[in-house]
MARVOZA-322527 format. One record per atom (N, C-alpha, C, O): residue in three letters; chain; atom name; x, z, y. Coordinates in steps of 0.05 Angstrom, whole numbers, plus 5000, padded with zeros to 4 digits. Example, Ala and Ser with C-alpha at 12.3 -4.5 7.8 and 13.67 -1.06 7.14 Angstrom:
2
SITE  type  mol  atom    px    pz    py
SITE   ALA    A     N  5264  5156  4886
SITE   ALA    A    CA  5246  5156  4910
SITE   ALA    A     C  5264  5156  4934
SITE   ALA    A     O  5285  5169  4934
SITE   SER    A     N  5257  5142  4955
SITE   SER    A    CA  5273  5143  4979
SITE   SER    A     C  5258  5157  5001
SITE   SER    A     O  5268  5161  5023
% end
This chain:
159
SITE  type  mol  atom    px    pz    py
SITE   MET    A     N  4625  5395  5286
SITE   MET    A    CA  4634  5389  5262
SITE   MET    A     C  4649  5369  5260
SITE   MET    A     O  4668  5374  5246
SITE   ILE    A     N  4649  5340  5270
SITE   ILE    A    CA  4670  5325  5267
SITE   ILE    A     C  4699  5337  5280
SITE   ILE    A     O  4720  5332  5269
SITE   ALA    A     N  4700  5349  5298
SITE   ALA    A    CA  4723  5360  5311
SITE   ALA    A     C  4739  5379  5294
SITE   ALA    A     O  4763  5381  5294
SITE   THR    A     N  4717  5397  5274
SITE   THR    A    CA  4733  5412  5257
SITE   THR    A     C  4744  5400  5232
SITE   THR    A     O  4765  5406  5223
SITE   VAL    A     N  4727  5383  5222
SITE   VAL    A    CA  4743  5374  5199
SITE   VAL    A     C  4763  5353  5200
SITE   VAL    A     O  4778  5347  5181
SITE   LEU    A     N  4764  5339  5227
SITE   LEU    A    CA  4780  5318  5236
SITE   LEU    A     C  4809  5323  5227
SITE   LEU    A     O  4822  5305  5216
SITE   PRO    A     N  4819  5347  5231
SITE   PRO    A    CA  4847  5349  5231
SITE   PRO    A     C  4854  5351  5195
SITE   PRO    A     O  4877  5348  5185
SITE   VAL    A     N  4836  5357  5185
SITE   VAL    A    CA  4842  5364  5155
SITE   VAL    A     C  4840  5336  5138
SITE   VAL    A     O  4854  5333  5119
SITE   VAL    A     N  4824  5318  5147
SITE   VAL    A    CA  4819  5290  5139
SITE   VAL    A     C  4848  5274  5145
SITE   VAL    A     O  4860  5259  5129
SITE   ALA    A     N  4854  5283  5175
SITE   ALA    A    CA  4878  5266  5183
SITE   ALA    A     C  4903  5275  5169
SITE   ALA    A     O  4921  5259  5163
SITE   LEU    A     N  4903  5299  5165
SITE   LEU    A    CA  4927  5309  5145
SITE   LEU    A     C  4926  5299  5120
SITE   LEU    A     O  4948  5291  5113
SITE   PHE    A     N  4906  5297  5103
SITE   PHE    A    CA  4901  5282  5082
SITE   PHE    A     C  4905  5252  5082
SITE   PHE    A     O  4910  5239  5062
SITE   GLY    A     N  4904  5242  5103
SITE   GLY    A    CA  4911  5218  5109
SITE   GLY    A     C  4941  5210  5119
SITE   GLY    A     O  4951  5187  5119
SITE   VAL    A     N  4951  5231  5126
SITE   VAL    A    CA  4982  5225  5132
SITE   VAL    A     C  4993  5232  5104
SITE   VAL    A     O  5015  5220  5100
SITE   ILE    A     N  4988  5243  5089
SITE   ILE    A    CA  4999  5251  5061
SITE   ILE    A     C  4996  5225  5046
SITE   ILE    A     O  5015  5213  5037
SITE   GLY    A     N  4967  5215  5044
SITE   GLY    A    CA  4965  5195  5025
SITE   GLY    A     C  4978  5167  5035
SITE   GLY    A     O  4986  5150  5019
SITE   SER    A     N  4980  5164  5064
SITE   SER    A    CA  4994  5139  5073
SITE   SER    A     C  5024  5141  5069
SITE   SER    A     O  5037  5122  5061
SITE   GLY    A     N  5037  5169  5076
SITE   GLY    A    CA  5067  5169  5071
SITE   GLY    A     C  5070  5169  5042
SITE   GLY    A     O  5093  5160  5037
SITE   LEU    A     N  5057  5174  5020
SITE   LEU    A    CA  5059  5172  4999
SITE   LEU    A     C  5060  5143  4986
SITE   LEU    A     O  5074  5139  4966
SITE   MET    A     N  5045  5124  4997
SITE   MET    A    CA  5037  5096  4992
SITE   MET    A     C  5064  5085  5004
SITE   MET    A     O  5078  5069  4991
SITE   ALA    A     N  5071  5092  5025
SITE   ALA    A    CA  5097  5083  5043
SITE   ALA    A     C  5119  5086  5022
SITE   ALA    A     O  5133  5067  5016
SITE   GLY    A     N  5122  5108  5013
SITE   GLY    A    CA  5146  5113  4997
SITE   GLY    A     C  5144  5098  4969
SITE   GLY    A     O  5163  5086  4958
SITE   LEU    A     N  5124  5099  4961
SITE   LEU    A    CA  5119  5077  4935
SITE   LEU    A     C  5127  5051  4942
SITE   LEU    A     O  5142  5040  4926
SITE   TYR    A     N  5121  5042  4960
SITE   TYR    A    CA  5127  5011  4972
SITE   TYR    A     C  5157  5011  4979
SITE   TYR    A     O  5172  4992  4973
SITE   LEU    A     N  5165  5028  4990
SITE   LEU    A    CA  5195  5029  4999
SITE   LEU    A     C  5212  5028  4968
SITE   LEU    A     O  5230  5012  4963
SITE   ALA    A     N  5203  5048  4951
SITE   ALA    A    CA  5215  5046  4926
SITE   ALA    A     C  5211  5017  4913
SITE   ALA    A     O  5230  5008  4901
SITE   PHE    A     N  5194  5007  4913
SITE   PHE    A    CA  5191  4978  4903
SITE   PHE    A     C  5206  4955  4920
SITE   PHE    A     O  5214  4935  4910
SITE   SER    A     N  5209  4959  4943
SITE   SER    A    CA  5220  4943  4962
SITE   SER    A     C  5258  4944  4957
SITE   SER    A     O  5273  4924  4957
SITE   THR    A     N  5264  4968  4954
SITE   THR    A    CA  5289  4976  4954
SITE   THR    A     C  5302  4978  4927
SITE   THR    A     O  5327  4978  4926
SITE   ALA    A     N  5284  4978  4900
SITE   ALA    A    CA  5304  4989  4879
SITE   ALA    A     C  5286  4971  4858
SITE   ALA    A     O  5299  4954  4845
SITE   VAL    A     N  5257  4973  4854
SITE   VAL    A    CA  5247  4960  4834
SITE   VAL    A     C  5248  4931  4833
SITE   VAL    A     O  5253  4920  4811
SITE   MET    A     N  5243  4919  4853
SITE   MET    A    CA  5242  4889  4858
SITE   MET    A     C  5269  4876  4857
SITE   MET    A     O  5272  4854  4846
SITE   PRO    A     N  5290  4889  4868
SITE   PRO    A    CA  5319  4884  4868
SITE   PRO    A     C  5332  4886  4838
SITE   PRO    A     O  5350  4871  4831
SITE   ALA    A     N  5322  4902  4823
SITE   ALA    A    CA  5332  4910  4798
SITE   ALA    A     C  5318  4888  4777
SITE   ALA    A     O  5332  4879  4759
SITE   LEU    A     N  5290  4881  4782
SITE   LEU    A    CA  5281  4861  4765
SITE   LEU    A     C  5288  4834  4772
SITE   LEU    A     O  5279  4815  4758
SITE   ARG    A     N  5302  4829  4792
SITE   ARG    A    CA  5311  4803  4805
SITE   ARG    A     C  5336  4802  4792
SITE   ARG    A     O  5343  4779  4789
SITE   ARG    A     N  5352  4819  4783
SITE   ARG    A    CA  5380  4824  4763
SITE   ARG    A     C  5377  4813  4738
SITE   ARG    A     O  5395  4801  4727
SITE   VAL    A     N  5353  4817  4726
SITE   VAL    A    CA  5351  4817  4696
SITE   VAL    A     C  5343  4780  4690
SITE   VAL    A     O  5343  4761  4706
SITE   ARG    A     N  5339  4782  4663
SITE   ARG    A    CA  5329  4749  4660
SITE   ARG    A     C  5305  4750  4663
SITE   ARG    A     O  5291  4768  4656
SITE   PRO    A     N  5296  4722  4680
SITE   PRO    A    CA  5275  4716  4690
SITE   PRO    A     C  5252  4724  4672
SITE   PRO    A     O  5234  4736  4684
SITE   ALA    A     N  5248  4720  4644
SITE   ALA    A    CA  5225  4726  4624
SITE   ALA    A     C  5225  4756  4630
SITE   ALA    A     O  5205  4767  4639
SITE   ALA    A     N  5251  4772  4624
SITE   ALA    A    CA  5249  4803  4618
SITE   ALA    A     C  5239  4819  4645
SITE   ALA    A     O  5228  4841  4645
SITE   GLY    A     N  5245  4804  4670
SITE   GLY    A    CA  5234  4817  4698
SITE   GLY    A     C  5205  4815  4699
SITE   GLY    A     O  5190  4835  4704
SITE   MET    A     N  5195  4787  4692
SITE   MET    A    CA  5168  4782  4693
SITE   MET    A     C  5151  4796  4670
SITE   MET    A     O  5127  4800  4676
SITE   GLU    A     N  5161  4805  4645
SITE   GLU    A    CA  5143  4820  4630
SITE   GLU    A     C  5145  4845  4638
SITE   GLU    A     O  5124  4857  4633
SITE   ALA    A     N  5166  4860  4652
SITE   ALA    A    CA  5163  4886  4663
SITE   ALA    A     C  5145  4887  4682
SITE   ALA    A     O  5127  4904  4682
SITE   MET    A     N  5150  4866  4703
SITE   MET    A    CA  5131  4872  4729
SITE   MET    A     C  5104  4866  4716
SITE   MET    A     O  5085  4877  4729
SITE   GLN    A     N  5097  4852  4695
SITE   GLN    A    CA  5063  4850  4684
SITE   GLN    A     C  5057  4878  4672
SITE   GLN    A     O  5033  4886  4673
SITE   GLN    A     N  5077  4893  4659
SITE   GLN    A    CA  5070  4920  4655
SITE   GLN    A     C  5065  4937  4679
SITE   GLN    A     O  5045  4951  4683
SITE   VAL    A     N  5083  4934  4693
SITE   VAL    A    CA  5079  4953  4720
SITE   VAL    A     C  5050  4952  4733
SITE   VAL    A     O  5035  4970  4741
SITE   ASN    A     N  5047  4924  4733
SITE   ASN    A    CA  5018  4915  4746
SITE   ASN    A     C  4997  4931  4728
SITE   ASN    A     O  4979  4945  4737
SITE   ARG    A     N  5002  4927  4701
SITE   ARG    A    CA  4982  4942  4684
SITE   ARG    A     C  4977  4976  4687
SITE   ARG    A     O  4957  4990  4684
SITE   VAL    A     N  5001  4981  4693
SITE   VAL    A    CA  5003  5017  4685
SITE   VAL    A     C  4997  5024  4712
SITE   VAL    A     O  4981  5043  4713
SITE   ILE    A     N  5004  5018  4730
SITE   ILE    A    CA  4997  5026  4760
SITE   ILE    A     C  4967  5029  4763
SITE   ILE    A     O  4959  5044  4780
SITE   LEU    A     N  4954  5021  4753
SITE   LEU    A    CA  4922  5023  4755
SITE   LEU    A     C  4918  5039  4738
SITE   LEU    A     O  4911  5033  4715
SITE   ASN    A     N  4922  5068  4748
SITE   ASN    A    CA  4918  5094  4738
SITE   ASN    A     C  4899  5111  4755
SITE   ASN    A     O  4894  5104  4778
SITE   PRO    A     N  4888  5135  4745
SITE   PRO    A    CA  4870  5147  4761
SITE   PRO    A     C  4888  5163  4788
SITE   PRO    A     O  4876  5168  4809
SITE   LEU    A     N  4912  5168  4786
SITE   LEU    A    CA  4927  5183  4805
SITE   LEU    A     C  4931  5163  4830
SITE   LEU    A     O  4926  5167  4854
SITE   PHE    A     N  4943  5138  4815
SITE   PHE    A    CA  4947  5120  4838
SITE   PHE    A     C  4925  5111  4854
SITE   PHE    A     O  4926  5106  4878
SITE   LEU    A     N  4902  5108  4838
SITE   LEU    A    CA  4875  5095  4847
SITE   LEU    A     C  4867  5120  4872
SITE   LEU    A     O  4863  5118  4896
SITE   LEU    A     N  4869  5138  4859
SITE   LEU    A    CA  4858  5166  4881
SITE   LEU    A     C  4873  5163  4906
SITE   LEU    A     O  4860  5163  4927
SITE   VAL    A     N  4901  5160  4905
SITE   VAL    A    CA  4917  5161  4931
SITE   VAL    A     C  4914  5134  4940
SITE   VAL    A     O  4912  5135  4965
SITE   PHE    A     N  4913  5111  4932
SITE   PHE    A    CA  4905  5084  4942
SITE   PHE    A     C  4880  5083  4958
SITE   PHE    A     O  4878  5079  4982
SITE   MET    A     N  4863  5086  4943
SITE   MET    A    CA  4831  5084  4949
SITE   MET    A     C  4823  5111  4966
SITE   MET    A     O  4810  5108  4987
SITE   GLY    A     N  4831  5132  4959
SITE   GLY    A    CA  4823  5159  4966
SITE   GLY    A     C  4830  5156  4999
SITE   GLY    A     O  4814  5160  5017
SITE   THR    A     N  4859  5146  5003
SITE   THR    A    CA  4868  5152  5028
SITE   THR    A     C  4851  5125  5047
SITE   THR    A     O  4843  5129  5070
SITE   GLY    A     N  4848  5103  5035
SITE   GLY    A    CA  4833  5085  5050
SITE   GLY    A     C  4804  5094  5056
SITE   GLY    A     O  4792  5085  5076
SITE   LEU    A     N  4794  5111  5040
SITE   LEU    A    CA  4766  5121  5052
SITE   LEU    A     C  4770  5143  5068
SITE   LEU    A     O  4752  5148  5084
SITE   LEU    A     N  4792  5158  5068
SITE   LEU    A    CA  4795  5180  5089
SITE   LEU    A     C  4805  5165  5117
SITE   LEU    A     O  4804  5176  5138
SITE   CYS    A     N  4812  5139  5114
SITE   CYS    A    CA  4824  5126  5136
SITE   CYS    A     C  4799  5112  5152
SITE   CYS    A     O  4798  5111  5176
SITE   LEU    A     N  4782  5101  5135
SITE   LEU    A    CA  4757  5093  5149
SITE   LEU    A     C  4742  5111  5159
SITE   LEU    A     O  4731  5104  5180
SITE   LEU    A     N  4735  5139  5147
SITE   LEU    A    CA  4720  5160  5163
SITE   LEU    A     C  4736  5168  5186
SITE   LEU    A     O  4723  5177  5205
SITE   LEU    A     N  4765  5167  5189
SITE   LEU    A    CA  4774  5172  5214
SITE   LEU    A     C  4767  5153  5235
SITE   LEU    A     O  4761  5159  5258
SITE   VAL    A     N  4769  5122  5223
SITE   VAL    A    CA  4768  5102  5244
SITE   VAL    A     C  4734  5104  5258
SITE   VAL    A     O  4724  5098  5280
SITE   ILE    A     N  4724  5115  5235
SITE   ILE    A    CA  4692  5117  5244
SITE   ILE    A     C  4685  5142  5261
SITE   ILE    A     O  4670  5142  5281
SITE   GLY    A     N  4698  5163  5250
SITE   GLY    A    CA  4691  5188  5263
SITE   GLY    A     C  4708  5196  5290
SITE   GLY    A     O  4699  5205  5312
SITE   ALA    A     N  4733  5190  5284
SITE   ALA    A    CA  4757  5206  5313
SITE   ALA    A     C  4742  5198  5337
SITE   ALA    A     O  4739  5217  5352
SITE   PRO    A     N  4731  5176  5345
SITE   PRO    A    CA  4726  5175  5375
SITE   PRO    A     C  4699  5190  5376
SITE   PRO    A     O  4688  5188  5397
SITE   PHE    A     N  4687  5204  5360
SITE   PHE    A    CA  4662  5223  5368
SITE   PHE    A     C  4670  5252  5367
SITE   PHE    A     O  4653  5270  5370
SITE   SER    A     N  4697  5257  5360
SITE   SER    A    CA  4711  5282  5357
SITE   SER    A     C  4712  5299  5380
SITE   SER    A     O  4710  5324  5378
SITE   GLY    A     N  4716  5283  5407
SITE   GLY    A    CA  4727  5296  5430
SITE   GLY    A     C  4755  5313  5431
SITE   GLY    A     O  4764  5329  5448
SITE   ARG    A     N  4765  5306  5409
SITE   ARG    A    CA  4800  5317  5410
SITE   ARG    A     C  4821  5299  5420
SITE   ARG    A     O  4823  5275  5416
SITE   PRO    A     N  4834  5312  5430
SITE   PRO    A    CA  4858  5288  5445
SITE   PRO    A     C  4871  5275  5422
SITE   PRO    A     O  4870  5288  5401
SITE   GLY    A     N  4884  5252  5421
SITE   GLY    A    CA  4899  5236  5404
SITE   GLY    A     C  4883  5219  5382
SITE   GLY    A     O  4892  5209  5362
SITE   THR    A     N  4855  5218  5393
SITE   THR    A    CA  4843  5204  5369
SITE   THR    A     C  4848  5171  5375
SITE   THR    A     O  4837  5156  5359
SITE   VAL    A     N  4858  5161  5388
SITE   VAL    A    CA  4866  5139  5396
SITE   VAL    A     C  4888  5129  5373
SITE   VAL    A     O  4888  5108  5361
SITE   TRP    A     N  4909  5152  5369
SITE   TRP    A    CA  4926  5150  5351
SITE   TRP    A     C  4912  5148  5324
SITE   TRP    A     O  4918  5129  5310
SITE   ILE    A     N  4897  5163  5318
SITE   ILE    A    CA  4886  5172  5291
SITE   ILE    A     C  4871  5142  5280
SITE   ILE    A     O  4871  5132  5258
SITE   VAL    A     N  4858  5131  5305
SITE   VAL    A    CA  4843  5108  5299
SITE   VAL    A     C  4865  5086  5288
SITE   VAL    A     O  4862  5073  5267
SITE   ILE    A     N  4887  5083  5305
SITE   ILE    A    CA  4908  5064  5301
SITE   ILE    A     C  4912  5065  5275
SITE   ILE    A     O  4908  5046  5260
SITE   GLY    A     N  4922  5093  5268
SITE   GLY    A    CA  4930  5101  5240
SITE   GLY    A     C  4912  5090  5216
SITE   GLY    A     O  4921  5079  5196
SITE   GLY    A     N  4890  5094  5221
SITE   GLY    A    CA  4869  5090  5198
SITE   GLY    A     C  4869  5061  5196
SITE   GLY    A     O  4871  5050  5174
SITE   LEU    A     N  4866  5047  5218
SITE   LEU    A    CA  4866  5016  5222
SITE   LEU    A     C  4893  5004  5207
SITE   LEU    A     O  4893  4985  5192
SITE   LEU    A     N  4916  5020  5214
SITE   LEU    A    CA  4941  5002  5203
SITE   LEU    A     C  4940  5005  5169
SITE   LEU    A     O  4947  4986  5154
SITE   TYR    A     N  4932  5028  5160
SITE   TYR    A    CA  4928  5036  5133
SITE   TYR    A     C  4907  5011  5118
SITE   TYR    A     O  4912  4994  5101
SITE   LEU    A     N  4885  5016  5134
SITE   LEU    A    CA  4861  5000  5125
SITE   LEU    A     C  4872  4968  5121
SITE   LEU    A     O  4871  4957  5099
SITE   VAL    A     N  4884  4955  5144
SITE   VAL    A    CA  4888  4928  5144
SITE   VAL    A     C  4915  4919  5135
SITE   VAL    A     O  4918  4896  5127
SITE   GLY    A     N  4940  4939  5136
SITE   GLY    A    CA  4961  4929  5127
SITE   GLY    A     C  4971  4945  5097
SITE   GLY    A     O  4993  4942  5087
SITE   ASN    A     N  4950  4960  5088
SITE   ASN    A    CA  4955  4970  5057
SITE   ASN    A     C  4930  4956  5038
SITE   ASN    A     O  4935  4940  5021
SITE   ILE    A     N  4905  4964  5045
SITE   ILE    A    CA  4883  4958  5031
SITE   ILE    A     C  4877  4929  5034
SITE   ILE    A     O  4870  4915  5015
SITE   GLY    A     N  4879  4919  5061
SITE   GLY    A    CA  4873  4889  5064
SITE   GLY    A     C  4890  4872  5054
SITE   GLY    A     O  4881  4852  5043
SITE   LEU    A     N  4918  4875  5056
SITE   LEU    A    CA  4940  4858  5044
SITE   LEU    A     C  4937  4858  5019
SITE   LEU    A     O  4934  4836  5008
SITE   THR    A     N  4937  4881  5003
SITE   THR    A    CA  4943  4888  4977
SITE   THR    A     C  4915  4870  4962
SITE   THR    A     O  4918  4854  4943
SITE   MET    A     N  4893  4876  4973
SITE   MET    A    CA  4866  4857  4960
SITE   MET    A     C  4868  4827  4965
SITE   MET    A     O  4861  4813  4947
SITE   VAL    A     N  4877  4816  4990
SITE   VAL    A    CA  4882  4791  4997
SITE   VAL    A     C  4908  4777  4990
SITE   VAL    A     O  4907  4753  4990
SITE   VAL    A     N  4931  4788  4984
SITE   VAL    A    CA  4956  4777  4980
SITE   VAL    A     C  4965  4786  4956
SITE   VAL    A     O  4968  4769  4938
SITE   ASN    A     N  4971  4811  4951
SITE   ASN    A    CA  4985  4819  4926
SITE   ASN    A     C  4971  4818  4901
SITE   ASN    A     O  4979  4810  4879
SITE   VAL    A     N  4946  4828  4909
SITE   VAL    A    CA  4927  4832  4875
SITE   VAL    A     C  4929  4797  4866
SITE   VAL    A     O  4939  4791  4844
SITE   PRO    A     N  4921  4778  4882
SITE   PRO    A    CA  4918  4748  4871
SITE   PRO    A     C  4942  4738  4858
SITE   PRO    A     O  4941  4722  4839
SITE   MET    A     N  4967  4751  4869
SITE   MET    A    CA  4994  4744  4858
SITE   MET    A     C  5000  4758  4837
SITE   MET    A     O  5014  4748  4820
SITE   ASN    A     N  4990  4785  4836
SITE   ASN    A    CA  4992  4801  4810
SITE   ASN    A     C  4973  4789  4785
SITE   ASN    A     O  4980  4787  4761
SITE   ASN    A     N  4949  4782  4794
SITE   ASN    A    CA  4934  4766  4772
SITE   ASN    A     C  4945  4739  4766
SITE   ASN    A     O  4940  4732  4743
SITE   ARG    A     N  4960  4720  4780
SITE   ARG    A    CA  4966  4700  4774
SITE   ARG    A     C  4996  4706  4752
SITE   ARG    A     O  4998  4691  4732
SITE   LEU    A     N  5016  4727  4757
SITE   LEU    A    CA  5032  4732  4743
SITE   LEU    A     C  5023  4740  4718
SITE   LEU    A     O  5029  4730  4696
SITE   ASP    A     N  5004  4761  4724
SITE   ASP    A    CA  4996  4767  4692
SITE   ASP    A     C  4981  4745  4672
SITE   ASP    A     O  4977  4751  4648
SITE   ALA    A     N  4973  4720  4683
SITE   ALA    A    CA  4957  4702  4669
SITE   ALA    A     C  4985  4683  4658
SITE   ALA    A     O  4982  4666  4640
SITE   ALA    A     N  5008  4686  4668
SITE   ALA    A    CA  5032  4670  4663
SITE   ALA    A     C  5049  4676  4639
SITE   ALA    A     O  5055  4699  4633
SITE   ASN    A     N  5056  4657  4624
SITE   ASN    A    CA  5070  4661  4597
SITE   ASN    A     C  5100  4668  4608
SITE   ASN    A     O  5111  4651  4622
SITE   PRO    A     N  5111  4686  4604
SITE   PRO    A    CA  5142  4691  4610
SITE   PRO    A     C  5159  4671  4603
SITE   PRO    A     O  5177  4665  4618
SITE   LEU    A     N  5155  4656  4575
SITE   LEU    A    CA  5176  4642  4565
SITE   LEU    A     C  5173  4615  4569
SITE   LEU    A     O  5183  4599  4553
SITE   THR    A     N  5161  4608  4588
SITE   THR    A    CA  5155  4578  4593
SITE   THR    A     C  5172  4577  4620
SITE   THR    A     O  5177  4597  4633
SITE   ASP    A     N  5181  4545  4630
SITE   ASP    A    CA  5181  4535  4654
SITE   ASP    A     C  5161  4542  4674
SITE   ASP    A     O  5168  4549  4697
SITE   GLN    A     N  5143  4541  4669
SITE   GLN    A    CA  5120  4549  4689
SITE   GLN    A     C  5117  4578  4695
SITE   GLN    A     O  5112  4586  4718
SITE   GLY    A     N  5122  4595  4674
SITE   GLY    A    CA  5122  4621  4679
SITE   GLY    A     C  5146  4624  4697
SITE   GLY    A     O  5141  4632  4720
SITE   ALA    A     N  5171  4620  4690
SITE   ALA    A    CA  5197  4625  4704
SITE   ALA    A     C  5193  4615  4739
SITE   ALA    A     O  5205  4626  4758
SITE   ALA    A     N  5176  4595  4740
SITE   ALA    A    CA  5174  4583  4770
SITE   ALA    A     C  5154  4600  4780
SITE   ALA    A     O  5156  4606  4804
SITE   ILE    A     N  5135  4609  4769
SITE   ILE    A    CA  5115  4634  4778
SITE   ILE    A     C  5129  4661  4788
SITE   ILE    A     O  5125  4671  4810
SITE   TRP    A     N  5147  4670  4770
SITE   TRP    A    CA  5162  4693  4769
SITE   TRP    A     C  5179  4688  4799
SITE   TRP    A     O  5178  4705  4817
SITE   ALA    A     N  5195  4664  4803
SITE   ALA    A    CA  5217  4661  4821
SITE   ALA    A     C  5196  4660  4851
SITE   ALA    A     O  5205  4669  4872
SITE   ASP    A     N  5175  4652  4850
SITE   ASP    A    CA  5157  4651  4874
SITE   ASP    A     C  5145  4681  4878
SITE   ASP    A     O  5144  4693  4899
SITE   PHE    A     N  5137  4689  4856
SITE   PHE    A    CA  5128  4720  4860
SITE   PHE    A     C  5145  4735  4872
SITE   PHE    A     O  5136  4750  4889
SITE   LEU    A     N  5169  4735  4866
SITE   LEU    A    CA  5193  4749  4867
SITE   LEU    A     C  5198  4750  4899
SITE   LEU    A     O  5201  4771  4911
SITE   ARG    A     N  5199  4729  4910
SITE   ARG    A    CA  5203  4721  4939
SITE   ARG    A     C  5179  4730  4960
SITE   ARG    A     O  5184  4741  4982
SITE   ARG    A     N  5154  4722  4952
SITE   ARG    A    CA  5131  4726  4970
SITE   ARG    A     C  5120  4750  4960
SITE   ARG    A     O  5107  4762  4978
SITE   TRP    A     N  5121  4763  4936
SITE   TRP    A    CA  5103  4787  4933
SITE   TRP    A     C  5124  4808  4946
SITE   TRP    A     O  5113  4826  4959
SITE   THR    A     N  5153  4808  4943
SITE   THR    A    CA  5168  4828  4956
SITE   THR    A     C  5168  4823  4982
SITE   THR    A     O  5169  4845  4994
SITE   ALA    A     N  5167  4801  5001
SITE   ALA    A    CA  5163  4803  5031
SITE   ALA    A     C  5139  4813  5038
SITE   ALA    A     O  5136  4824  5060
SITE   TRP    A     N  5115  4810  5019
SITE   TRP    A    CA  5087  4823  5026
SITE   TRP    A     C  5092  4852  5024
SITE   TRP    A     O  5089  4867  5044
SITE   ASN    A     N  5101  4861  5001
SITE   ASN    A    CA  5108  4894  5001
SITE   ASN    A     C  5124  4904  5024
SITE   ASN    A     O  5119  4926  5033
SITE   HIS    A     N  5143  4890  5033
SITE   HIS    A    CA  5160  4898  5058
SITE   HIS    A     C  5135  4906  5078
SITE   HIS    A     O  5132  4929  5085
SITE   VAL    A     N  5118  4887  5083
SITE   VAL    A    CA  5098  4890  5106
SITE   VAL    A     C  5081  4914  5104
SITE   VAL    A     O  5074  4929  5122
SITE   ARG    A     N  5075  4916  5070
SITE   ARG    A    CA  5051  4941  5065
SITE   ARG    A     C  5070  4969  5070
SITE   ARG    A     O  5059  4987  5083
SITE   ALA    A     N  5098  4974  5060
SITE   ALA    A    CA  5115  4988  5067
SITE   ALA    A     C  5116  5003  5102
SITE   ALA    A     O  5115  5027  5109
SITE   LEU    A     N  5118  4978  5119
SITE   LEU    A    CA  5120  4984  5146
SITE   LEU    A     C  5095  4995  5153
SITE   LEU    A     O  5095  5016  5165
SITE   ALA    A     N  5066  4977  5144
SITE   ALA    A    CA  5046  4984  5154
SITE   ALA    A     C  5041  5015  5154
SITE   ALA    A     O  5037  5028  5174
SITE   CYS    A     N  5043  5028  5122
SITE   CYS    A    CA  5039  5055  5117
SITE   CYS    A     C  5055  5072  5131
SITE   CYS    A     O  5048  5093  5140
SITE   THR    A     N  5083  5060  5136
SITE   THR    A    CA  5099  5082  5149
SITE   THR    A     C  5089  5080  5178
SITE   THR    A     O  5089  5103  5188
SITE   ALA    A     N  5080  5063  5195
SITE   ALA    A    CA  5069  5064  5217
SITE   ALA    A     C  5046  5080  5221
SITE   ALA    A     O  5043  5097  5238
SITE   ALA    A     N  5025  5072  5196
SITE   ALA    A    CA  5001  5093  5193
SITE   ALA    A     C  5006  5117  5194
SITE   ALA    A     O  4991  5133  5206
SITE   THR    A     N  5029  5124  5181
SITE   THR    A    CA  5032  5152  5176
SITE   THR    A     C  5044  5169  5202
SITE   THR    A     O  5039  5192  5209
SITE   ALA    A     N  5062  5149  5213
SITE   ALA    A    CA  5068  5159  5244
SITE   ALA    A     C  5051  5165  5263
SITE   ALA    A     O  5051  5185  5277
SITE   ALA    A     N  5028  5139  5265
SITE   ALA    A    CA  5010  5143  5286
SITE   ALA    A     C  4986  5166  5275
SITE   ALA    A     O  4973  5178  5293
SITE   LEU    A     N  4981  5171  5245
SITE   LEU    A    CA  4965  5192  5242
SITE   LEU    A     C  4979  5214  5250
SITE   LEU    A     O  4965  5228  5264
SITE   THR    A     N  5001  5224  5246
SITE   THR    A    CA  5015  5250  5253
SITE   THR    A     C  5016  5249  5286
SITE   THR    A     O  5009  5270  5297
SITE   VAL    A     N  5024  5229  5301
SITE   VAL    A    CA  5018  5235  5327
SITE   VAL    A     C  4994  5242  5337
SITE   VAL    A     O  4991  5258  5356
SITE   GLY    A     N  4972  5226  5323
SITE   GLY    A    CA  4941  5236  5330
SITE   GLY    A     C  4937  5269  5326
SITE   GLY    A     O  4926  5283  5342
SITE   LEU    A     N  4948  5277  5302
SITE   LEU    A    CA  4944  5305  5298
SITE   LEU    A     C  4957  5325  5316
SITE   LEU    A     O  4945  5346  5320
SITE   TRP    A     N  4986  5319  5329
SITE   TRP    A    CA  4999  5327  5340
SITE   TRP    A     C  4991  5332  5364
SITE   TRP    A     O  4999  5351  5377
SITE   SER    A     N  4971  5312  5374
SITE   SER    A    CA  4965  5311  5408
SITE   SER    A     C  4944  5328  5413
SITE   SER    A     O  4935  5331  5436
% end
């Protein structure tokens, strides 16, 4: 049974992790550099809205759904008897740790701190400056982790 459904679950894992890699790449290469160019209060207000709007059903389905699929792959792939399971487990772990883990431990707390700040104060401007530097750096890591997860899952499927 596991050997039969594993390729389908892994394929959806590839799609989900690839979508997340693309989202993070867009933020790293376009959204955050654009927000850095506007007045600090305007950039901060825009990012506060992005952080609120992104928590929608489609995003959560891809983000958390892919996490669930990767967890199933990490647990089930070793029992499938299929070649390439090492790559599938690696891909699943990269997504879980490099995306879900980092998001929950690093990015979400920074988002919450930003959301609670007033963009029109000096303290808000300082929080925004710190946010731009740290959040963007960790977002690069998430983009790389999701890209590597996509690649590893794909290699596992091809094996």
